[in-house]
C-alpha positions, -999 to 999 in steps of 0.1 A, spaced: 463 -470 43 471 -432 56 508 -424 56 525 -393 60 544 -373 87 530 -379 123 530 -340 128 515 -331 92 493 -340 62 482 -373 56 479 -391 24 456 -419 13 475 -447 -5 468 -482 -17 493 -510 -9 498 -536 -33 494 -572 -19 498 -594 -51 530 -608 -51 530 -611 -91 526 -574 -94 556 -551 -99 542 -528 -71 541 -559 -43 547 -543 -10 547 -507 -23 522 -480 -14 501 -465 -46 487 -429 -42 450 -432 -41 445 -405 -67 468 -424 -93 447 -456 -86 413 -440 -91 423 -421 -120 434 -453 -138 401 -467 -129 382 -440 -140 399 -441 -174 394 -479 -174 358 -479 -168 352 -449 -192 368 -469 -219 345 -502 -213 313 -480 -211 323 -464 -247 327 -498 -258 291 -508 -245 275 -479 -258 290 -480 -293 279 -517 -295 243 -511 -281 239 -480 -304 250 -502 -334 221 -528 -329 
């Protein structure tokens, strides 16, 4: 979803569609979602790498 002023800059956002979520029906900036996803994946990969190295 792109939002912004009709005459200005457009911003990429995600729209939460999960009713149980605190952000339901709200737009979330793409960079925030992607930043959190990168951190989550890095933690998962670090845990996997440390497990593989120990064996």
